[in-house]
N, C-alpha and C positions, 0 to 999 in steps of 0.2 A: 672323322672330324673332332677335333678336340676346340672345346670351347672354356672359358671361363667357369670356374666354377666345379669344373667336373673333379671327381675324386679318381684317383688313378693310383696304380702302385706300379712304384720303378722297376722295373726288367733287368736293367744293368747298372754294372757299377758299385761302389761301396755300400750305396744305400738300397741294394737292390732287395725287392719283397718287401720293402716300406711303402704305406701309402701314404700320398702325396696330394694337394690340392691345388689346381691350375690358378693362378690371380690374373694372369694376364696373357695374351696370345700375342707373341713379338713380331713374328711371320708365319709363313709357311713351314717351317722347320724349326721353330724353336718358342720355347714359350717360359715364364717365370712361374715357378712351384714353392711353396712351403711344405716341408714337411715337420713331424715331430721331433724327429733326432736335430735336425738343423732349423731354427726358427727364423734364419732370414731369408728372404726370397733368395732364390738363384735362379740361373737358366737352366734349360735341360733341352736335351734334342725329343722331340714327339715320338720320333723311331723307337726310343727306350722307355713310353710310357705304355702301359695297357687301362686304359678306361675301365671302370667297374660300373657302369651305368646309374648310376648317383652323381645329384649335383647338388651344389649348394650356394648362400650366397657368397661371392668372395670378397665381399667387403664386412662381413660378420665375422668378429675373431671366434666368436659365441660357438656359429656353426662350424666354421673350420675346426676347433679345435674338439669338437662332438664328432666332427667324420673323422677325424685321424685316431679318436681312440678306441672308436669300434674295432 
């Protein structure tokens, strides 16, 4: 189950292999993510994400930046 604040890796698309953070769960299929490569929030399919088991505060820009730079 994908939740807000989870750190994930994109499995497919042009951002494959990039870390991202889930900032909003839209429904049971889509979430909003932010990644290091693309600073703006965007929609992603849950099936294209692989959770890393780490969670950060989705409202804290500092925690998100730290999680994406690891």
